[in-house]
DOKOL-386948 format. One line per field, with one value per residue (C-alpha): chain; z, x, y; residue number from 0. Coordinates in steps of 0.02 Angstrom, whole numbers. Layout:
cadena <- c(A_...)
pz <- c(Z_...)
px <- c(X_...)
py <- c(Y_...)
num <- c(NUM_...)
END
This chain:
cadena <- c(A_A_A_A_A_A_A_A_A_A_A_A_A_A_A_A_A_A_A_A_A_A_A_A_A_A_A_A_A_A_A_A_A_A_A_A_A_A_A_A_A_A_A_A_A_A_A_A_A_A_A_A_A_A_A_A_A_A_A_A_A_A_A_A_A_A_A_A_A_A_A_A_A_A_A_A_A_A_A_A_A_A_A_A_A_A_A_A_A_A_A_A_A_A_A_A_A_A_A_A_A_A_A_A_A_A_A_A_A_A_A_A_A_A_A_A_A_A_A_A_A_A_A_A_A_A_A_A_A_A_A_A_A_A_A_A_A_A_A_A_A_A_A_A_A_A_A_A_A_A_A_A_A_A_A_A_A_A_A_A_A_A_A_A_A_A_A_A_A_A_A_A_A_A_A_A_A_A_A_A_A_A_A_A_A_A_A_A_A_A_A_A)
pz <- c(2046_2158_2011_1964_2141_2148_1979_2028_2192_2089_2001_1838_1743_1747_1716_1744_1628_1607_1426_1420_1445_1316_1195_1246_1221_1121_958_927_900_775_676_690_566_683_747_842_1018_1004_930_1075_1200_1108_1101_1289_1332_1219_1321_1491_1573_1612_1548_1628_1532_1630_1570_1386_1349_1380_1245_1123_944_890_986_944_801_919_1042_902_854_1036_1062_906_970_1142_1069_965_1122_1225_1348_1439_1432_1548_1490_1607_1555_1624_1450_1335_1181_1065_1170_1140_980_963_937_759_683_688_874_907_818_928_1085_1045_992_1163_1327_1390_1569_1670_1850_1977_2108_2270_2394_2577_2608_2470_2541_2714_2650_2550_2694_2815_2700_2667_2831_2971_2989_2994_3147_3075_3112_3263_3228_3222_3093_2988_2995_2942_2797_2738_2726_2614_2428_2369_2220_2230_2153_2287_2423_2352_2349_2529_2579_2505_2588_2756_2743_2734_2864_2995_2999_3051_3165_3273_3232_3271_3219_3278_3167_3207_3179_3015_2959_3000_2909_2753_2751_2760_2923_3017_2878_2847_3031_3032_3013_2841_2798_2710_2862_2979)
px <- c(1222_1368_1489_1416_1441_1621_1663_1578_1673_1834_1784_1733_1574_1449_1265_1147_998_860_853_666_705_844_799_616_527_672_575_473_294_262_418_461_604_696_854_936_878_924_1092_1127_1084_1192_1335_1321_1312_1459_1573_1538_1680_1559_1384_1274_1118_999_874_917_759_657_747_621_647_629_787_894_984_1023_1101_1203_1269_1306_1403_1506_1548_1594_1703_1799_1830_1878_1737_1666_1480_1397_1231_1130_1005_921_940_1089_1080_1041_888_809_708_675_859_908_1055_1172_1148_1151_1319_1391_1331_1384_1557_1579_1619_1460_1470_1343_1345_1273_1151_1218_1278_1232_1406_1381_1211_1289_1424_1300_1177_1317_1371_1197_1105_1233_1255_1067_1045_884_906_950_1082_949_848_1003_1049_873_873_1044_978_832_860_854_936_1034_888_771_894_905_714_708_828_709_560_651_669_479_443_556_432_295_390_535_697_799_690_709_674_488_458_553_454_291_348_397_237_136_46_116_80_-94_-139_-96_-244_-262_-329_-477_-520_-514)
py <- c(4450_4403_4414_4582_4648_4589_4666_4829_4834_4822_4983_4900_4940_4799_4770_4624_4618_4488_4429_4460_4646_4655_4795_4785_4951_5020_5035_5193_5129_5271_5231_5045_5063_5181_5097_5239_5191_5006_5053_5171_5034_4906_5032_5065_4880_4839_4953_4875_4780_4638_4604_4471_4420_4309_4178_4154_4053_4212_4313_4384_4322_4505_4553_4402_4490_4634_4512_4433_4605_4646_4484_4521_4696_4633_4494_4621_4723_4569_4603_4451_4414_4290_4220_4112_3982_3827_3749_3734_3847_3700_3657_3829_3817_4004_4052_4098_4004_4154_4179_3992_3985_4124_4041_3862_3919_4000_3917_3832_3769_3672_3731_3610_3675_3745_3616_3635_3706_3837_3883_3898_4016_4119_4135_4178_4320_4388_4359_4354_4542_4567_4451_4379_4195_4091_3956_3817_3915_3948_3763_3713_3836_3776_3598_3650_3620_3800_3885_4046_4139_4070_4121_4297_4306_4244_4380_4509_4424_4427_4616_4631_4498_4577_4721_4598_4480_4535_4440_4340_4194_4016_3866_3851_4038_4033_3880_3972_4129_4033_3932_4093_4053_4202_4326_4255_4272_4456_4577_4654_4825_4744_4638_4787)
num <- c(0_1_2_3_4_5_6_7_8_9_10_11_12_13_14_15_16_17_18_19_20_21_22_23_24_25_26_27_28_29_30_31_32_33_34_35_36_37_38_39_40_41_42_43_44_45_46_47_48_49_50_51_52_53_54_55_56_57_58_59_60_61_62_63_64_65_66_67_68_69_70_71_72_73_74_75_76_77_78_79_80_81_82_83_84_85_86_87_88_89_90_91_92_93_94_95_96_97_98_99_100_101_102_103_104_105_106_107_108_109_110_111_112_113_114_115_116_117_118_119_120_121_122_123_124_125_126_127_128_129_130_131_132_133_134_135_136_137_138_139_140_141_142_143_144_145_146_147_148_149_150_151_152_153_154_155_156_157_158_159_160_161_162_163_164_165_166_167_168_169_170_171_172_173_174_175_176_177_178_179_180_181_182_183_184_185_186_187_188_189_190_191)
END
């Protein structure tokens, strides 16, 4: 997501798409042989300056040939494609050999989890301007072992929680919010 934002801010066309959504719902249920809609989607995605496909293990086997075709088109146009996965391509049993060949002949990089310094920088960039956390709460959150995806989800959760509890939050308030105690103690519509 961060790469996508930076590329978009440079005026380049980019899209981030979960693999489980790739070409899903593109087939006409009344005419399963129709290929016009998937071809239009592949054509559009092939022209992007950067395409980011997330969570390769969740790619549907039905759409794997479409992804192979898309990767071929993007390679011919010298367009980069980032594909994220918690497993290497050879560890994903559902990938057909053609797609597996494309992926294993590409650059495959293992990226270690965020360090506390990386989490600090990320949280400073995403939370500082919102004045949600006191320094002790930010320090505590930085020292938690959380992935980038978890930190992004927390950022979304914070947007909701700030409606319930007035920020800035200290460490104990943040701990309560994240453990659900504060939200659970709030009256619900059903309880009223």
